[in-house]
C-alpha positions in Angstrom: 16.2 11.7 -30.5 17.5 13.5 -33.7 20.6 11.7 -34.9 23.5 15.1 -34.8 21.8 15.5 -31.0 23.2 11.9 -30.4 26.3 13.0 -31.9 27.2 15.9 -30.0 26.0 13.9 -26.4 28.6 11.3 -28.3 31.1 13.7 -28.7 30.6 15.3 -24.9 31.4 11.7 -23.2 34.8 11.8 -25.5 35.8 15.4 -23.6 39.1 13.6 -22.7 40.9 14.3 -25.9 41.4 17.8 -27.0 40.5 16.7 -30.7 38.5 13.9 -32.1 38.5 13.3 -36.2 35.2 11.5 -36.8 31.9 11.4 -40.0 28.9 11.4 -39.1 28.1 8.0 -37.9 31.4 6.5 -37.5 31.9 4.9 -33.7 33.8 5.8 -31.6 36.4 3.2 -29.2 37.6 4.6 -25.9 40.3 2.0 -24.7 43.1 2.7 -21.8 46.3 0.7 -22.9 49.2 0.4 -21.3 52.3 0.1 -23.4 55.1 -2.2 -20.9 58.3 -3.9 -21.4 61.7 -4.2 -19.8 64.4 -2.0 -20.1 65.6 -1.4 -23.8 63.2 -2.8 -25.6 62.2 0.3 -27.3 58.6 1.4 -25.6 58.5 4.7 -25.1 60.0 5.0 -29.1 56.9 2.9 -29.9 55.1 5.6 -27.7 56.4 8.3 -30.1 55.4 6.8 -32.9 52.3 6.2 -32.3 51.5 9.2 -31.8 53.3 10.2 -34.6 51.4 8.0 -36.4 48.4 9.6 -34.9 49.3 13.3 -35.9 50.1 13.8 -32.3 54.1 15.1 -33.1 55.3 17.0 -35.4 58.5 14.9 -35.3 59.7 12.3 -33.3 61.4 12.5 -30.2 64.5 10.6 -29.5 64.8 8.7 -26.4 68.3 9.2 -26.3 68.6 12.8 -26.5 66.0 13.9 -23.7 63.3 14.9 -26.3 60.1 12.1 -25.8 57.0 13.2 -25.5 56.4 11.1 -22.5 59.2 10.8 -20.8 58.2 14.5 -18.8 60.8 14.7 -16.0 64.3 15.9 -15.7 65.5 13.0 -14.5 64.2 11.1 -17.1 65.5 12.6 -19.3 69.1 12.7 -17.4 68.6 8.9 -16.9 67.1 8.1 -20.4 64.8 5.5 -18.8 60.8 5.8 -18.2 60.7 6.1 -14.0 56.8 7.7 -13.6 54.0 6.8 -15.5 52.5 8.8 -17.7 49.3 9.8 -19.8 48.9 10.1 -23.3 45.8 10.9 -25.6 45.4 9.9 -29.0 42.7 9.2 -31.9 43.2 7.1 -35.3 40.3 5.6 -37.4 37.5 5.0 -34.7 40.0 4.7 -32.2 40.6 7.4 -29.2 43.2 6.0 -26.8 44.5 6.6 -23.9 47.6 5.8 -23.5 49.8 5.2 -20.2 53.5 4.8 -20.6 54.9 2.1 -17.6 58.0 1.9 -16.4 60.6 -0.9 -18.1 63.4 -1.5 -14.5 63.1 -3.9 -12.4 63.1 -1.5 -9.4 60.1 0.6 -10.3 57.8 -2.7 -10.8 55.1 -2.3 -8.5 54.4 0.7 -10.5 54.3 -0.6 -13.5 51.7 -3.4 -11.4 49.2 -0.3 -10.1 49.3 0.6 -14.0 48.7 -2.8 -15.1 45.5 -2.9 -13.0 43.6 -0.7 -14.8 44.0 -1.3 -18.0 41.3 -2.7 -20.9 44.3 -3.7 -23.0 48.3 -3.7 -23.1 50.8 -3.3 -25.8 53.8 -5.4 -24.8 56.8 -4.6 -26.5 59.7 -7.2 -27.4 63.1 -6.5 -28.5 64.2 -8.9 -31.5 67.1 -9.1 -29.8 66.8 -10.4 -26.3 63.3 -11.1 -27.4 61.5 -12.9 -23.5 63.5 -11.4 -20.9 63.0 -12.4 -17.4 61.3 -9.1 -16.3 59.0 -9.3 -19.8 57.5 -12.8 -18.3 57.1 -10.8 -15.4 55.2 -8.7 -17.1 53.8 -11.2 -18.9 52.6 -13.4 -15.7 51.2 -10.1 -13.9 48.9 -9.3 -17.5 48.1 -13.0 -16.9 46.9 -12.4 -13.4 44.5 -9.4 -14.1 43.3 -10.4 -17.2 44.5 -7.4 -19.5 43.9 -8.7 -23.3 47.7 -8.5 -25.0 48.9 -7.1 -28.3 53.3 -7.7 -28.8 54.6 -5.7 -31.2 58.4 -7.2 -31.2 60.8 -3.9 -32.0 64.4 -3.9 -34.0 63.9 -5.9 -36.3 66.1 -3.6 -38.2 68.8 -4.7 -35.9 68.3 -8.6 -36.5 68.7 -11.2 -39.5 66.0 -13.8 -37.7 62.6 -14.4 -39.5 59.4 -13.5 -38.0 58.5 -16.9 -37.8 61.4 -18.4 -36.0 61.1 -15.3 -33.6 56.9 -16.3 -33.1 57.5 -19.7 -32.4 60.6 -18.4 -29.8 58.3 -15.6 -28.0 54.9 -18.5 -28.0 57.3 -21.1 -26.5 58.4 -18.7 -23.7 55.4 -17.2 -22.8 53.3 -20.2 -23.4 50.7 -18.3 -25.5 48.5 -18.7 -28.6 50.3 -15.9 -30.7 49.3 -15.5 -34.0 51.1 -13.3 -36.9 48.2 -10.9 -37.6 51.1 -9.3 -40.0 50.1 -12.3 -42.6 47.5 -12.5 -45.0 46.0 -15.3 -43.7 46.0 -14.2 -40.4 41.9 -15.0 -39.5 42.7 -19.0 -39.7 45.8 -19.2 -38.0 43.6 -17.3 -35.4 40.8 -20.1 -35.8 43.2 -23.0 -35.0 44.4 -21.1 -31.9 40.8 -20.4 -29.8 38.8 -23.4 -29.7 35.5 -20.9 -30.2 37.1 -19.7 -33.5 37.8 -22.9 -34.8 34.3 -24.1 -34.2 33.3 -21.4 -36.1 35.3 -21.3 -38.7 34.9 -25.2 -39.1 30.9 -24.6 -39.7 31.1 -21.6 -42.0 34.6 -21.4 -43.2 34.8 -17.4 -41.4 34.8 -15.7 -38.8 33.8 -12.3 -37.9 35.3 -9.2 -36.7 33.6 -9.3 -33.9 34.5 -13.2 -33.1 38.3 -12.0 -33.4 37.7 -9.1 -31.1 35.9 -11.2 -29.0 38.9 -13.8 -28.7 41.7 -11.2 -28.6 39.5 -9.7 -25.5 39.1 -13.3 -24.0 43.3 -13.7 -24.6 42.1 -16.7 -26.0 44.5 -15.3 -29.0 47.2 -13.2 -28.9 48.2 -10.6 -32.0 51.3 -9.9 -32.3 52.9 -7.3 -34.7 56.9 -7.0 -35.9 58.6 -3.5 -36.9 61.1 -0.8 -36.1 59.8 1.9 -33.8 62.4 4.3 -34.7 62.3 3.7 -38.4 58.8 4.0 -38.2 57.7 0.0 -39.7 54.8 -1.6 -39.3 53.6 1.8 -37.0 50.9 2.7 -39.3 49.7 -1.3 -39.6 49.7 -1.8 -36.1 47.5 2.0 -35.7 45.3 0.6 -38.0 45.0 -3.2 -35.9 45.0 -1.5 -32.3 41.7 0.8 -33.7 40.1 -2.2 -35.4 40.4 -5.8 -33.4 39.9 -3.8 -29.7 36.2 -3.1 -28.4 34.4 -0.7 -26.7 34.8 -1.0 -22.7 30.6 -0.5 -21.2 30.7 1.4 -18.5 29.0 -0.4 -14.7 25.9 0.2 -13.7 27.0 2.0 -10.5 29.7 3.9 -9.0 33.3 2.3 -9.3 37.1 3.6 -9.5 40.1 3.0 -8.5 43.3 5.0 -7.5 46.4 3.7 -9.5 48.6 6.7 -8.2 49.4 9.7 -5.7 51.6 12.1 -7.2 52.5 16.4 -5.9 52.5 19.0 -8.2 56.0 21.5 -7.5 53.6 23.8 -5.4 53.0 20.9 -3.4 48.9 20.4 -5.0 48.2 16.4 -4.2 46.7 14.8 -7.0 45.1 11.8 -7.2 44.8 9.3 -10.0 41.6 7.9 -10.8 40.3 5.0 -13.3 37.0 5.5 -13.5 34.7 2.5 -14.8 31.5 3.6 -14.2 29.0 6.2 -12.4 30.7 10.4 -12.6 32.7 12.8 -11.1 31.7 16.3 -9.9 33.6 18.7 -8.9 32.8 19.8 -5.4 31.4 16.5 -4.7 32.4 13.9 -1.3 34.3 11.4 -2.5 35.7 10.8 0.3 33.9 11.0 3.7 34.8 14.5 4.6 36.9 15.6 1.2 35.5 17.4 -1.4 37.0 17.3 -5.2 38.5 20.9 -6.1 38.9 19.8 -9.7 39.2 17.3 -11.6 42.1 17.4 -14.2 42.4 15.7 -18.0 46.4 15.1 -18.3 48.0 14.6 -21.9 51.8 14.6 -21.1 52.6 17.1 -18.7 49.8 19.9 -19.8 46.3 19.8 -18.9 42.7 20.9 -18.8 40.1 21.0 -16.3 36.3 20.1 -16.7 33.8 20.0 -13.9 32.4 16.6 -14.6 33.9 13.5 -15.5 32.8 9.7 -16.7 34.3 6.6 -17.5 38.5 7.4 -18.7 41.3 8.2 -16.5 41.7 11.7 -14.7 43.4 13.4 -11.7 41.8 14.8 -9.2 42.7 17.4 -6.1 41.2 18.0 -3.1 42.1 14.6 -1.1 44.3 13.5 1.1 43.7 10.2 2.7 43.0 9.1 -1.0 46.3 6.4 -1.2 47.2 4.2 -4.7 45.7 0.9 -5.3 42.8 2.2 -3.2 38.9 1.0 -4.5 36.0 3.1 -4.6 32.6 2.2 -5.2 32.0 -1.7 -5.7 36.2 -2.7 -6.9 38.2 -4.0 -3.4 41.6 -2.4 -2.6 44.1 -3.8 -4.9 46.8 -6.3 -3.3 50.0 -6.5 -4.7 51.9 -9.6 -5.7 55.5 -7.5 -5.2 56.9 -5.8 -2.4 60.3 -4.1 -1.3 63.8 -6.7 -0.8 66.1 -4.4 1.1 65.3 -1.4 4.0 68.2 1.0 4.6 69.0 3.6 6.8 68.5 7.7 6.3 71.4 9.9 7.0 70.6 13.1 7.0 73.8 14.5 6.6 73.3 17.6 8.9 70.0 18.2 7.4 67.1 19.6 9.3 65.8 16.4 11.0 61.9 17.6 10.7 62.3 18.6 7.1 64.0 15.6 5.9 61.0 13.3 7.4 58.3 15.6 6.0 59.6 15.2 2.4 60.0 11.4 2.7 56.3 11.3 4.1 55.7 13.1 1.0 57.4 10.4 -1.0 55.6 7.7 0.7 52.5 8.9 0.2 53.5 8.7 -3.3 54.6 5.2 -2.9 53.7 3.2 0.5 55.8 0.4 -0.5 58.8 2.7 0.5 57.1 1.7 4.0 58.9 4.6 6.2 59.2 3.7 9.4 60.9 5.7 13.1 63.0 3.3 15.3 62.5 5.6 18.7 65.3 3.1 20.2 67.2 3.6 17.8 66.4 7.3 16.5 66.5 5.9 12.7 64.3 6.5 10.2 64.4 3.3 7.4 62.7 2.7 3.7 62.4 -0.2 1.7 63.5 0.2 -1.7 63.4 -2.9 -4.5 67.1 -2.1 -5.2 69.7 0.1 -5.5 68.5 1.9 -8.9 65.2 3.0 -6.9 67.6 4.6 -4.0 69.7 6.2 -6.7 65.7 8.1 -7.6 64.8 8.7 -4.3 68.4 10.9 -3.5 67.7 13.0 -7.4 64.2 13.5 -6.1 65.3 14.5 -2.7 67.7 17.2 -4.0 65.8 18.3 -6.9 62.5 18.6 -5.8 63.4 19.3 -1.6 67.0 20.7 -2.0 68.0 18.3 0.3 71.3 16.2 0.1 71.0 12.6 1.9 72.5 9.3 1.8 71.3 5.8 2.5 73.4 3.1 4.8 74.1 -0.1 3.8 70.6 -1.6 3.6 70.1 -5.4 4.6 67.4 -8.1 3.1 63.9 -8.1 4.4 63.6 -11.8 5.6 60.4 -13.4 6.1 59.3 -16.2 7.8 57.0 -19.7 6.9 56.1 -23.2 8.6 56.9 -26.2 7.3 54.4 -28.8 9.4 50.8 -28.4 10.1 50.3 -27.8 13.7 46.3 -27.3 15.9 47.2 -23.8 18.0 45.7 -23.1 21.1 44.9 -19.6 22.7 43.4 -18.7 25.7 42.3 -14.9 27.1 40.4 -15.6 31.0 41.5 -12.8 33.3 38.9 -11.7 35.7 35.6 -11.4 33.6 36.7 -12.0 30.3 36.6 -15.6 28.2 37.9 -16.7 25.2 39.3 -20.2 23.5 40.5 -20.3 20.1 41.8 -23.1 18.4 43.6 -22.3 14.3 45.2 -24.9 12.4 48.6 -23.6 10.7 49.4 -25.6 7.5 52.1 -24.5 5.1 51.5 -23.7 1.7 53.3 -23.2 -1.9 56.1 -19.9 -1.7 54.9 -16.6 -2.8 50.9 -17.7 -1.2 50.9 -15.5 0.9 48.8 -15.5 4.4 45.1 -16.8 4.0 42.2 -17.4 6.8 39.6 -19.9 6.9 37.1 -21.4 8.9 35.7 -24.9 9.6 34.6 -24.1 12.9 30.8 -25.7 14.1 28.2 -23.0 14.6 27.8 -25.3 17.7 30.7 -24.4 19.0 30.8 -20.4 18.5 27.9 -18.5 16.8 28.8 -16.6 13.5 29.6 -13.6 14.9 32.3 -15.0 17.5 33.8 -16.4 14.0 33.3 -13.3 11.8 35.3 -11.2 14.3 38.1 -14.0 14.9 38.8 -14.1 10.8 39.0 -10.1 10.9 41.1 -10.2 13.8 43.6 -12.5 12.4 43.7 -10.4 8.8 44.5 -7.5 10.5 47.0 -8.5 12.9 50.0 -8.0 11.1 51.8 -11.5 12.2 55.7 -12.1 13.0 57.2 -15.4 13.1 59.4 -16.5 15.7 62.6 -16.6 14.4 63.5 -13.7 13.5 60.4 -11.4 14.0 59.8 -11.2 10.6 56.6 -11.3 8.7 54.9 -14.3 8.4 53.6 -15.9 4.5 52.6 -18.5 3.1 50.5 -20.1 6.0 46.6 -20.9 5.5 44.9 -19.8 9.1 42.1 -21.8 9.5 39.4 -21.1 12.6 38.5 -25.3 13.8 36.9 -24.5 16.9 36.8 -22.0 19.9 34.7 -21.2 23.1 32.5 -18.4 24.8 31.4 -17.5 27.7 27.6 -16.0 27.9 28.5 -13.4 29.8 32.1 -12.2 29.9 33.2 -12.9 26.8 34.0 -9.4 24.2 35.2 -8.8 21.3 38.8 -8.4 21.8 38.8 -11.2 23.9 38.9 -13.0 20.6 41.6 -10.8 19.1 43.8 -11.3 22.4 43.1 -15.4 22.1 43.4 -15.5 18.5 46.9 -13.7 18.3 48.1 -15.7 20.9 47.2 -19.1 19.1 49.0 -18.1 16.4 51.9 -17.6 18.5 51.9 -20.5 20.7 51.6 -22.6 16.9 54.3 -21.0 15.5 56.5 -21.9 19.2 55.8 -25.3 19.3 56.3 -25.9 15.7 60.1 -24.1 16.4 61.1 -26.9 18.6 60.3 -29.2 16.4 62.2 -27.8 13.7 59.3 -27.0 11.4 59.8 -23.3 11.0 61.7 -22.1 8.4 63.6 -18.7 7.2 63.2 -16.5 4.1 65.1 -14.3 1.9 64.1 -12.9 -1.7 65.3 -14.2 -4.9 66.0 -13.5 -8.2 65.8 -15.5 -11.4 68.7 -14.2 -13.3 69.9 -14.6 -17.1 73.4 -13.9 -17.4 75.5 -13.8 -21.0 79.4 -13.4 -21.0 81.9 -13.9 -24.0 82.8 -18.2 -23.8 85.8 -17.2 -21.9 84.6 -16.1 -19.0 81.9 -18.6 -18.7 83.1 -20.9 -16.3 84.1 -18.4 -14.4 80.4 -17.1 -14.1 79.3 -20.5 -13.3 81.5 -20.8 -10.2 80.9 -17.5 -9.3 77.1 -17.8 -8.9 77.5 -21.2 -7.1 79.6 -19.2 -4.3 76.6 -16.8 -4.4 74.3 -19.1 -2.6 73.2 -19.8 -6.6 71.8 -22.1 -8.8 72.5 -23.1 -12.5 69.6 -24.4 -13.8 70.4 -24.0 -17.7 73.1 -23.1 -19.9 73.3 -22.7 -24.2 75.9 -21.4 -26.1 77.1 -18.0 -23.7 74.5 -17.9 -21.9 73.2 -19.6 -18.2 70.1 -19.0 -16.1 69.4 -20.1 -12.2 67.9 -18.0 -9.4 70.5 -16.5 -6.8 69.5 -14.7 -3.4 68.9 -10.8 -3.7 71.3 -10.6 -0.9 74.6 -11.5 -2.5 74.1 -11.0 -6.4 73.9 -6.9 -5.2 77.3 -6.4 -4.5 78.5 -9.0 -7.3 77.3 -6.9 -10.1 79.7 -4.4 -10.6 82.3 -6.8 -10.0 80.6 -9.0 -12.8 81.0 -5.9 -15.2 84.8 -5.3 -14.8 86.0 -8.3 -15.3 83.4 -8.8 -18.5 84.7 -5.5 -19.8 81.2 -4.1 -20.2 80.6 -7.2 -22.4 78.9 -9.3 -20.0 75.2 -8.4 -19.4 72.8 -9.4 -16.2 69.3 -9.9 -16.6 67.2 -9.7 -13.2 63.3 -10.5 -11.9 62.3 -11.1 -8.9 61.3 -14.2 -8.1 59.8 -14.1 -4.6 60.9 -15.3 -1.2 62.7 -19.1 -1.0 64.1 -20.6 1.5 67.4 -19.1 3.2 71.1 -19.8 1.4 72.9 -18.6 4.9 71.0 -20.0 7.9 74.2 -18.3 10.0 71.4 -14.7 9.6 69.6 -16.5 12.6 72.1 -16.4 14.9 73.8 -12.5 14.4 69.6 -11.7 15.2 69.7 -13.4 18.7 65.3 -12.4 18.4 64.0 -13.8 22.0 60.4 -14.3 21.0 59.0 -14.7 24.3 60.4 -11.7 24.9 58.0 -10.3 22.4 55.2 -8.5 24.7 53.1 -7.7 21.2 53.3 -10.8 19.9 53.3 -13.0 23.5 52.8 -16.9 22.8 51.5 -17.0 26.7 48.1 -17.4 27.6 45.8 -16.4 30.3 43.6 -18.4 32.5 41.3 -18.0 35.5 41.4 -19.6 39.1 40.1 -18.5 42.0 38.9 -14.9 41.0 42.3 -14.3 40.1 44.0 -14.6 35.9 47.3 -16.2 35.5 49.9 -16.2 32.3 50.7 -20.1 31.4 53.7 -20.4 29.1 53.0 -21.7 25.9 54.3 -25.1 26.1 51.8 -25.5 29.1 49.0 -24.3 26.9 47.1 -28.0 25.6 47.2 -29.4 29.6 45.0 -26.2 30.8 43.1 -25.7 27.5 39.3 -25.9 27.2 38.7 -27.5 24.2 39.6 -30.9 22.7 42.1 -31.1 20.2 39.6 -31.1 17.0 42.8 -32.4 14.1 45.6 -35.2 14.6 47.9 -31.9 14.3 49.1 -31.3 17.4 
């Protein structure tokens, strides 16, 4: 193939971008990078600066004036914050960059995590004044979880007298990361001493190649750090050049693989499925999901887009799919399991609007954000949803008003609790109505907070055939397990199949579903009798800054709210506090500090509930929960009969295999 033909083919493969300036022989990198930060770090301003430096914008847009290229919706312009993730395409030097701007507010952290899961690189923006906030730490944890190589840009350097060296020390310590100031002339030598791989090469050859440096950045062995002011374009030219120099091209996967990272609806009702394609090819009219064909493939740039007939490797939006969902893995990629989840539930007050119009609107919003967990209670005749916080609720109200012309209120929310255990136990479930048979023994063990539910099997093949074991584990994973204190979701428990028994003629797959679910509940009831079940609630990590004369009051308030102060430094205190109490305190805090105080919150996770009186108000009866019964069914004289959970060990057919009973 001639060189000009290769060049033409290469240009076509980057059809995502409207304009690529290159000379014959240039090598084009195609990178998908996300720009992430906590609120007010200057993330969107940096995005504007990058686009201006790349020649994409004729002038710099201001976030405070609603002019930014990526905050495209009226709601974002009105509030001056990023609420939805947006895309821009730009090129500089040899780099074709797809830039994804993400929300920085805590209430939209789920959307940010969905974007982080599909990135090649990330740009973490820190403010020189606030440096590493709690939200910045949470973002860093997610970047580490998804193994996203990161560049750090310390913004607003024009507003601080602190030196770069001092800032670098603080950031390195807070993030526990191998940061290297790439604006220093000897940055390669500094990088060598932060990376074992680079150090070995440097000691042998006294040099480091560009390819070796790229590899170290890609493996997060070093984190390039830059300093400047996005608003004043200080440091932007160098940052752009270095993004092109120190990123590496990501090779496509050999077979088709993609992830859905966002669902949106246009004003005309068109449903868009946003995809990150890692390999293979999409074609218009191709069947991507069973019975569903792609009608359009759109390549977006801000608000505008163009249609293409084929697409490979990158970010696109497609129409025609109705069964896709955010986080869905396609091809060889598994579905995404998010680490973050809503912590509050609210009841919808339709305010006299047509109920079915309201329901249709909420179903569409739930399609875009499944974490809303829209639910209808037939008994209470209530429509409810789950959110991260008050800001998300306010945004939902605005969307309902602007998009659907519905003015809807939300009644006072309640906390979403969870339950766990504090001791291990071998649980037993037996299901033996006439012509059915299954017995299951499960070991329930407590896990560290934040672990979720885990499943395993140590059962001998002599006890249960492998197909039965797989069915049991599958049943356990599919079931939404509830605790016995208040019927809340069970978490932080490892459930291990240890033994069981089937019948050659009478056992069916559904029998093991019944036996395994009953076993979990039997074990939980036994632990409840030992006071070994625990109620959990969501907690925030907080950093509170206030005038010195009000610091004592703030510390007293935190303790009264059920929280704890872990560290005090000058006018700043930090610690943890329940979500349930701090929500109503924020307005009080702003009032008595006359707007001079500041609270930085990030979700810490689920920890033991500070108020055990919560359970007294519930009056949950676990033995009356027919969908989650702890009782077992045995058979005698040709008829099945129910046995209470505490009597199951006397009737079971298999002996205990662990000492926990």
